[in-house]
C-alpha positions in Angstrom: 0.0 0.0 0.0 1.2 3.5 -0.8 1.5 5.7 2.3 -0.4 8.9 2.2 0.4 11.4 4.9 -1.0 14.8 5.7 0.6 18.1 4.9 3.4 19.1 7.1 1.5 22.1 8.7 -1.4 19.8 9.6 0.9 17.2 11.0 2.5 19.7 13.3 -0.9 20.8 14.6 -1.7 17.1 15.2 1.4 16.6 17.2 0.5 19.6 19.5 -3.1 18.4 19.9 -2.1 14.8 20.7 0.5 16.1 23.2 -2.1 18.3 25.0 -4.7 15.5 25.1 -2.2 13.0 26.5 -1.0 15.6 29.0 -4.5 16.0 30.3 -5.0 12.3 30.6 -1.8 12.0 32.6 -2.7 14.9 34.7 -5.5 12.9 36.2 -3.6 9.7 36.5 -0.7 11.3 38.4 -3.0 13.6 40.4 -4.9 10.6 41.9 -1.6 9.2 43.2 -1.1 12.3 45.3 -4.8 13.1 46.0 -5.2 9.5 47.4 -3.2 10.6 50.4 -6.1 12.9 51.3 -8.8 10.7 49.9 -7.6 7.9 52.1 -8.0 10.0 55.2 -11.4 11.4 54.2 -12.8 7.9 53.4 -10.8 6.0 56.0 -9.3 3.6 53.5 -6.9 0.8 54.2 -3.8 0.2 52.0 -5.8 -2.5 50.1 -8.7 -0.2 49.6 -6.4 2.5 48.4 -5.0 0.1 45.9 -8.5 -0.7 44.7 -9.2 3.0 44.1 -5.9 3.3 42.1 -6.6 0.1 40.2 -10.2 0.7 39.3 -9.3 3.2 36.6 -7.0 0.7 34.9 -9.6 -2.0 34.8 -12.0 0.2 32.8 -9.1 1.5 30.8 -7.8 -2.0 30.0 -11.3 -3.3 29.0 -11.8 -0.4 26.6 -8.4 -0.7 24.8 -9.4 -3.4 22.3 -12.9 -2.0 21.7 -11.5 1.5 21.4 -9.0 0.3 18.7 -11.7 -1.5 16.8 -14.0 1.5 16.9 -11.2 3.8 15.7 -10.4 1.5 12.8 -14.1 1.1 11.9 -15.6 4.6 12.5 -12.6 6.9 12.4 -10.0 8.0 14.9 -11.3 11.6 15.3 -14.7 10.4 16.5 -13.3 8.1 19.1 -10.8 10.7 20.3 -13.6 13.2 20.9 -15.7 10.7 22.7 -12.8 9.6 24.9 -11.9 13.2 25.9 -15.5 14.2 26.6 -16.2 11.0 28.6 -13.1 11.1 30.7 -13.6 14.9 31.4 -17.1 14.1 32.8 -16.0 11.4 35.1 -12.9 13.3 36.2 -15.2 16.0 37.4 -17.5 13.5 39.0 -14.6 12.2 41.1 -15.1 15.3 43.2 -18.5 14.1 44.4 -17.5 10.6 45.5 -18.3 10.2 49.2 -17.9 6.5 49.6 -15.4 3.8 48.6 -17.9 2.1 46.3 -18.8 5.3 44.5 -15.2 6.3 44.1 -14.3 2.9 42.6 -17.3 3.1 40.1 -16.4 6.7 39.1 -12.7 5.8 38.5 -13.7 2.7 36.6 -16.0 4.7 34.3 -13.2 7.3 33.9 -11.0 4.5 32.6 -13.7 3.4 30.2 -13.9 6.9 28.9 -10.1 7.4 28.4 -9.6 3.9 26.9 -10.2 4.9 23.3 -7.6 7.7 23.3 -4.3 5.9 22.8 -5.5 3.4 20.1 -7.1 6.3 18.2 -4.0 8.5 18.6 -1.8 5.7 17.5 -3.9 5.1 14.4 -3.7 8.8 13.5 0.1 8.7 13.9 0.3 5.5 11.8 -1.9 6.8 9.0 -0.8 10.5 9.0 3.0 10.4 9.4 5.9 8.9 7.4 7.2 5.7 9.0 10.6 7.3 9.8 8.8 10.0 11.9 6.4 7.8 13.9 8.5 7.0 16.9 9.5 10.6 17.2 5.9 11.7 17.1 4.9 9.1 19.6 7.8 10.2 21.9 6.5 13.8 21.7 3.0 12.7 22.7 4.2 10.4 25.5 6.7 13.0 26.8 3.6 14.8 28.2 3.6 12.0 30.8 7.1 13.0 31.9 6.0 16.6 32.1 3.0 15.7 34.2 5.2 13.5 36.4 7.4 16.5 37.0 4.6 19.1 37.4 1.8 17.3 39.2 3.8 16.8 42.5 4.4 20.5 42.7 0.8 21.4 41.6 -0.6 18.8 44.0 1.5 20.1 47.0 0.3 23.6 46.3 -3.4 23.0 45.5 -4.4 19.9 47.5 -3.7 21.7 50.7 -5.4 24.9 49.7 -8.5 24.2 47.5 -8.7 20.5 48.3 -8.8 17.4 46.1 -12.5 17.7 45.2 -12.1 21.2 43.6 -8.9 20.0 41.9 -10.8 17.3 40.0 -13.5 19.7 39.0 -10.8 21.9 37.4 -9.3 18.9 35.6 -12.7 18.0 34.2 -13.2 21.5 32.8 -9.8 21.5 31.1 -11.0 18.4 29.3 -13.9 20.3 27.7 -11.4 22.8 26.4 -9.3 20.0 24.8 -12.4 18.4 23.3 -13.3 21.8 21.7 -9.8 22.1 20.1 -10.0 18.5 18.8 -13.4 19.1 17.3 -12.1 22.2 15.4 -8.6 21.3 14.5 -8.2 17.5 14.1 -8.8 16.7 10.4 -12.0 14.9 9.6 -11.7 11.1 9.5 -12.1 11.0 5.7 -9.1 13.3 5.4 -6.9 11.4 7.8 -7.7 8.0 6.4 -7.8 8.5 2.6 -5.5 5.5 2.1 -7.6 3.1 4.0 -11.2 3.9 3.0 -13.2 0.8 2.5 -10.9 -1.4 4.6 -12.8 -4.2 6.4 -12.0 -4.5 10.0 -13.9 -7.8 10.2 -11.6 -10.7 10.9 -8.6 -8.6 12.0 -8.8 -9.8 15.6 -8.4 -13.4 14.3 -5.4 -12.3 12.3 -3.7 -10.4 15.2 -4.4 -13.3 17.6 -2.4 -15.6 15.4 0.6 -13.3 15.3 3.4 -14.2 17.8 4.5 -10.6 17.6 1.3 -9.4 19.2 1.4 -11.8 22.1 5.0 -11.0 22.8 3.9 -7.3 22.9 1.0 -8.0 25.2 3.3 -9.7 27.7 6.0 -7.0 27.4 3.4 -4.2 27.8 2.0 -5.9 30.9 5.5 -6.3 32.4 6.8 -2.8 31.8 3.6 -1.1 32.8 3.4 -3.2 35.9 6.7 -1.6 36.9 5.7 1.8 35.7 2.3 2.1 37.4 3.5 0.1 40.4 6.1 2.8 41.0 3.9 5.8 40.0 0.9 4.8 42.0 2.7 4.0 45.3 5.7 6.3 45.2 4.0 9.2 47.1 2.8 6.8 49.8 6.1 4.9 50.0 8.1 8.2 50.4 5.6 9.3 53.0 5.4 6.1 55.0 8.9 4.7 54.7 11.1 7.7 54.0 9.2 10.1 56.2 8.9 12.9 53.6 6.0 15.4 53.3 4.2 16.0 50.1 5.9 19.3 49.4 9.4 17.7 49.7 8.2 14.7 47.6 6.9 17.2 44.9 10.3 18.9 44.6 12.3 15.7 44.6 10.1 14.0 42.0 10.7 16.9 39.5 14.2 15.4 39.0 13.2 12.0 37.5 10.3 13.8 35.8 12.8 16.1 33.9 14.9 13.1 33.1 11.9 11.3 31.6 11.0 14.2 29.3 14.5 14.5 27.9 14.9 10.8 27.6 11.6 10.4 25.8 12.5 13.0 23.1 16.0 11.7 22.6 15.0 8.0 22.5 12.2 8.8 20.1 14.8 10.2 17.7 17.2 7.4 18.2 14.6 4.6 17.8 13.6 6.1 14.4 17.3 6.1 13.3 18.2 2.5 14.4 17.1 -0.8 13.0 14.4 -2.5 15.0 16.6 -5.6 15.6 19.2 -3.3 17.3 16.4 -1.5 19.2 15.1 -4.9 20.5 18.4 -5.9 21.9 18.8 -2.5 23.6 15.3 -2.8 25.0 16.1 -6.2 26.5 19.3 -4.9 28.1 17.3 -1.9 29.5 14.7 -4.2 31.0 17.4 -6.3 32.7 19.2 -3.2 34.1 15.8 -1.9 35.2 15.4 -4.8 37.6 18.9 -4.3 39.0 18.5 -0.6 39.7 15.0 -1.1 41.2 16.7 -3.3 43.8 19.3 -0.7 44.5 16.7 2.1 44.6 14.6 0.4 47.3 17.7 -0.4 49.3 19.3 3.0 49.1 20.5 4.3 52.5 19.8 7.9 51.7 17.2 10.0 49.9 20.0 11.3 47.6 20.9 7.7 46.5 17.2 6.8 46.2 16.6 9.7 43.8 19.8 9.0 41.9 18.8 5.4 41.3 15.2 6.5 40.5 16.6 8.6 37.7 18.5 5.7 36.3 15.4 3.5 36.6 13.5 6.2 34.7 15.9 6.1 31.8 15.7 2.3 31.3 11.9 2.3 31.8 11.4 5.2 29.3 13.3 3.4 26.5 11.2 0.3 26.8 7.9 2.2 27.1 8.7 4.1 23.9 10.1 1.1 22.0 7.1 -1.2 22.4 4.5 0.9 20.4 7.2 1.3 17.7 6.7 -2.4 16.7 3.0 -1.7 16.1 3.6 1.6 14.3 6.3 0.0 12.0 5.2 -3.6 11.7 1.4 -3.3 11.4 -0.4 -1.6 8.5 -2.1 1.7 9.4 -5.6 0.4 8.7 -5.2 -2.1 11.6 -3.0 0.1 13.9 -5.9 1.1 16.2 -6.9 -2.5 16.9 -3.3 -3.7 17.2 -2.4 -0.9 19.6 -5.6 -1.6 21.6 -4.6 -5.3 21.9 -1.0 -4.6 22.9 -2.0 -1.9 25.3 -4.6 -4.1 27.0 -1.7 -5.9 28.5 -0.2 -2.7 29.8 -3.4 -1.4 31.3 -4.3 -4.8 32.9 -1.0 -4.4 34.7 -2.1 -0.9 35.8 -5.2 -2.6 37.3 -3.5 -5.5 39.0 -0.3 -3.9 40.3 -1.5 -1.1 42.6 -4.0 -3.4 44.3 -1.4 -6.2 44.6 1.2 -3.9 46.1 -1.4 -2.6 48.6 -2.3 -6.1 49.5 1.4 -7.0 50.1 1.9 -3.9 52.2 -1.1 -4.8 54.4 0.0 -8.5 54.6 3.5 -7.6 55.7 2.5 -5.0 58.3 3.4 -2.0 56.2 6.6 -3.4 54.7 7.3 -2.7 51.1 9.9 -5.5 50.7 7.6 -7.9 49.0 6.5 -5.2 46.6 10.2 -4.5 45.8 10.8 -8.1 44.8 7.6 -8.2 42.8 8.7 -5.3 40.6 12.2 -6.8 40.2 10.8 -10.2 39.0 8.4 -8.5 36.6 11.3 -6.6 35.1 13.1 -9.9 34.3 9.9 -11.2 32.7 9.9 -8.2 30.5 13.4 -9.1 29.2 12.2 -12.5 27.9 9.1 -10.9 26.4 11.1 -8.4 24.4 13.6 -11.0 23.2 10.7 -13.1 21.9 9.3 -10.3 19.7 9.3 -11.5 16.1 11.5 -9.6 13.7 10.1 -11.2 10.5 10.1 -8.5 7.8 7.0 -10.1 6.2 4.8 -9.2 9.2 3.1 -6.4 7.4 2.6 -8.6 4.3 1.1 -11.4 6.2 -1.5 -9.2 7.8 -2.3 -7.5 4.5 -2.5 -10.9 2.7 -4.7 -12.5 5.3 -7.1 -9.5 5.5 -7.9 -9.9 1.8 -8.2 -13.7 1.9 
């Protein structure tokens, strides 16, 4: 198939819009990790219950990944992007009115359902609108918003959670989503313009094709493993630093700006490098990064001082960032654009299931071991090793695109 991409000016606008949308999604995800310190006090939550609140979003998000990708492939990415942003904005705002544990879990679950269509749709836009040699770079720009939020949210949270409170904060986040949705409605090209090269493509049967591809199952496992580490760290880092290291939220906020800044720089640099290097080389580098990730996680949790802890956390962030950015590259460069939404939804289901399982599992281990995080530490180290094997098993067959294209016509 001949690639058709949008004009350069339109592509630049798309990069900015995707960046802003993903930044907003990450604002809420990181915000809840700090707000839960106050939510837990207000609702008298145990560590296990706190983990359930953190995990409920990821259950909804994981369940919507595959349907979101299928809908984007079938009805167009712009429609699903708009629905995702509007839905998550509504439920972000409704978080402010949750007065019980059960209500909070339901709201966070529905928020996850709402946001679930965003990344598959965004990935489809990147795959169908940008040249292959730019896709990892564009993805890195979009995902770098996560690093920016990781850096800013601790400071924003420390300043606002103690002044306006967590309920008002979620109302503001919801209103920001309406602004983003308005921008998407006006400036994201219509689906027929974005998907000129794939009009008439049948989505029927693509799941069967993808399920038969070893590449996709390797990606599902790798996604699960790396995001188990990612969200295990992000969801429990504020509580860990408060409970074990004795820091207050203001101090945590300033300290977490350091790995946040590292992540932003690493994301942009790695996006450029991954586009320049062959995927076989990238796969080997990714496996090495996952291996070192496990080692430095062990060193981080056993650091004798806060200085060493943050130093090791920065190194962990580097290795983690490379793998997080590498995995979607296999979808963007090995799967035809007409199936990119469904393929990304399938792969990312593994990652978001990890987001559901890990926070609750860590909370359970902390309760089980009387407040000790030792079991959680070893859990994350072992998962990192599993990620090494998953990355090494990723198929490098150059005919992967051809096989999908051939089977879809058969």
